[in-house]
C-alpha positions as CSV (number, residue, x, y, z in Angstrom):
1,M,-16.2,16.4,-22.0
2,T,-14.8,13.5,-20.0
3,D,-13.7,13.4,-16.4
4,A,-10.0,13.2,-15.7
5,P,-9.0,9.7,-14.5
6,I,-8.5,9.3,-10.7
7,R,-4.8,9.4,-9.9
8,I,-3.5,6.7,-7.5
9,G,-0.1,6.3,-6.1
10,L,0.7,2.6,-5.5
11,A,3.5,2.2,-2.9
12,L,5.2,-1.2,-2.4
13,T,7.2,-2.1,0.7
14,G,9.3,-5.2,1.4
15,S,6.7,-7.9,1.9
16,Y,8.3,-9.8,-1.1
17,C,6.0,-12.8,-0.8
18,T,3.1,-10.5,-1.6
19,F,4.6,-8.9,-4.7
20,D,2.8,-11.2,-7.1
21,K,-0.6,-10.2,-5.6
22,A,0.4,-6.5,-5.6
23,L,1.7,-6.5,-9.2
24,A,-1.4,-8.3,-10.4
25,A,-3.5,-5.7,-8.6
26,A,-1.4,-2.9,-10.2
27,E,-2.3,-4.4,-13.6
28,R,-6.0,-4.3,-12.8
29,L,-5.9,-0.8,-11.3
30,A,-4.0,0.6,-14.3
31,E,-7.0,-0.3,-16.5
32,T,-9.2,2.2,-14.5
33,Y,-6.9,4.6,-12.8
34,D,-3.9,6.8,-13.6
35,L,-1.3,4.8,-11.6
36,T,2.1,5.8,-10.4
37,A,4.3,3.3,-8.6
38,I,6.5,4.0,-5.5
39,L,9.0,1.5,-4.1
40,S,10.7,1.6,-0.7
41,E,14.5,1.8,-1.1
42,R,14.8,-1.8,0.2
43,A,12.2,-3.1,-2.2
44,A,13.8,-1.3,-5.1
45,A,17.2,-2.8,-4.4
46,T,16.7,-6.4,-3.0
47,D,16.6,-9.5,-5.0
48,T,14.8,-12.3,-3.2
49,R,13.5,-15.8,-4.0
50,F,10.3,-14.0,-5.0
51,G,12.0,-12.2,-7.8
52,A,14.7,-9.7,-8.8
53,A,14.2,-6.0,-7.9
54,A,15.0,-4.9,-11.5
55,A,12.3,-7.2,-12.8
56,H,9.7,-5.8,-10.4
57,I,10.7,-2.2,-11.4
58,A,10.5,-3.0,-15.1
59,R,7.1,-4.6,-14.6
60,L,5.8,-1.6,-12.7
61,E,7.1,0.8,-15.2
62,A,5.5,-1.2,-18.0
63,I,2.2,-1.2,-16.2
64,T,2.1,2.5,-15.3
65,G,4.1,3.9,-18.3
66,K,6.0,6.0,-15.8
67,P,9.3,5.8,-13.8
68,V,9.0,4.2,-10.4
69,L,9.6,6.7,-7.6
70,R,12.4,5.3,-5.3
71,S,13.7,8.0,-3.0
72,I,12.7,10.5,-0.4
73,A,13.5,13.4,-2.8
74,E,11.2,11.9,-5.5
75,A,8.4,11.3,-3.0
76,E,8.5,14.6,-1.2
77,P,6.7,16.7,-3.9
78,I,3.7,14.3,-3.9
79,G,1.6,16.3,-1.4
80,P,2.6,19.9,-2.4
81,E,2.0,19.1,-6.1
82,G,-1.3,17.3,-5.3
83,R,-0.2,14.3,-7.5
84,F,-2.6,11.7,-6.3
85,D,-6.3,11.5,-5.3
86,L,-5.5,8.5,-3.2
87,L,-2.3,6.7,-2.0
88,V,-2.3,2.9,-1.6
89,V,0.4,1.1,0.3
90,A,0.2,-2.5,-0.9
91,P,1.9,-4.4,0.5
92,C,2.3,-2.6,3.8
93,T,4.7,-4.4,6.1
94,G,4.7,-4.4,9.9
95,N,7.8,-2.2,9.8
96,T,6.1,0.4,7.6
97,L,3.0,0.3,9.7
98,A,5.1,0.9,12.8
99,K,6.8,3.9,11.1
100,L,3.5,5.4,10.0
101,A,2.0,5.0,13.5
102,A,5.1,6.7,15.0
103,G,5.4,9.4,12.4
104,V,8.8,8.2,11.2
105,T,9.7,9.4,7.7
106,D,12.9,7.7,6.6
107,G,12.2,6.4,3.1
108,A,10.4,6.9,-0.1
109,V,7.1,5.2,1.0
110,T,6.9,6.9,4.4
111,M,7.7,10.2,2.8
112,A,5.0,9.6,0.2
113,V,2.4,8.9,2.9
114,K,3.5,11.9,5.0
115,S,3.5,14.2,1.9
116,H,0.1,12.9,0.7
117,L,-1.5,13.2,4.1
118,R,-0.5,16.8,4.6
119,T,-3.0,17.8,1.9
120,G,-5.9,16.0,3.6
121,R,-6.0,13.1,1.2
122,N,-6.7,9.5,2.1
123,V,-4.4,6.5,2.3
124,V,-5.3,2.8,1.9
125,L,-3.1,0.2,3.6
126,A,-2.9,-3.4,2.5
127,F,-1.3,-4.6,5.7
128,G,0.3,-8.0,6.1
129,S,2.7,-9.3,8.8
130,N,3.5,-12.5,10.6
131,D,3.2,-10.5,13.8
132,G,-0.1,-8.7,12.9
133,L,-1.8,-10.0,16.1
134,A,1.4,-9.5,18.2
135,A,3.9,-6.7,18.1
136,S,2.2,-5.0,15.1
137,A,-1.3,-5.1,16.8
138,R,-0.8,-1.8,18.7
139,N,0.2,0.0,15.4
140,L,-2.7,-1.5,13.6
141,G,-5.0,-0.2,16.4
142,E,-3.3,3.2,16.3
143,L,-3.9,3.7,12.5
144,L,-7.4,2.3,12.6
145,N,-8.3,5.2,14.9
146,R,-6.7,7.9,12.7
147,K,-8.6,9.8,10.0
148,Q,-7.5,9.4,6.4
149,Y,-6.3,5.8,6.9
150,Y,-8.4,3.0,5.4
151,F,-7.6,-0.7,5.5
152,V,-8.0,-3.5,3.0
153,P,-9.9,-6.2,4.9
154,L,-7.6,-8.6,6.9
155,Y,-7.7,-12.3,7.7
156,Q,-5.6,-14.8,9.5
157,D,-3.7,-16.4,6.6
158,A,-2.4,-19.5,8.5
159,P,-4.0,-19.6,11.9
160,F,-2.7,-23.0,13.0
161,V,0.8,-22.5,11.6
162,K,1.3,-18.8,12.2
163,P,-1.5,-17.9,14.7
164,R,-0.5,-14.2,14.9
165,S,-0.1,-13.6,11.2
166,L,-2.5,-11.3,9.2
167,A,-2.8,-10.8,5.5
168,S,-4.9,-8.4,3.4
169,D,-7.5,-9.8,1.0
170,Y,-6.3,-8.4,-2.4
171,A,-9.6,-9.5,-3.9
172,L,-11.1,-6.5,-2.0
173,L,-8.5,-4.0,-2.8
174,E,-10.5,-2.2,-5.5
175,D,-13.6,-2.1,-3.4
176,T,-11.5,-0.6,-0.6
177,I,-10.2,2.0,-2.9
178,R,-13.6,3.0,-4.1
179,A,-14.8,3.2,-0.5
180,A,-11.8,5.3,0.6
181,L,-12.3,7.7,-2.3
182,R,-15.7,8.3,-0.7
183,G,-14.2,8.6,2.8
184,E,-15.6,5.3,4.0
185,Q,-13.9,2.2,5.5
186,I,-15.1,-1.0,3.8
187,Q,-16.7,-3.5,6.2
188,P,-16.1,-5.9,7.6
189,I,-12.4,-5.1,8.3
190,L,-11.8,-8.7,9.5
191,T,-12.9,-11.3,7.1
192,A,-12.3,-14.8,5.7
193,P,-9.9,-15.1,2.8
194,A,-11.2,-15.0,-0.7
195,P,-11.7,-18.5,-2.1
């Protein structure tokens, strides 16, 4: 008898410049985990210089073999139905971080997090924002002190050009997931970027 695969929800918010890293991570995660994708309404509808929304959706559905969840109504049953063992928000924007810190539930991703947390399950955040060490710093501190939130290690991605910008090290995403499944925060939280 084999163990059932660990079920992970992978939620993407509008840090479009990070989508290549997030989609590559989704491909790696799908090799080990039962993966379901969730997109914020804005991420599901916005074409940018980093790619067309329809192409991102098609790629996620090809990776997971499932429809992408894109609305509050689709995300709400996540907790009551116990759909995931872990929820990962990657990328997590400063806007989403602020909403999570303030308890705002106004979209598919914030509803997914709220619904998942209500069952006492853990959430991993791959935070990145140009104001990570400015306006977003208070929200980062708030969530670092809350149970059930775990962070992918962060680094200053361009300290001399964007001195308040933070990015998550996607090379450590899978290690962060494994630690969060054990209820542990991977350390150190602040690190140098992967070479």
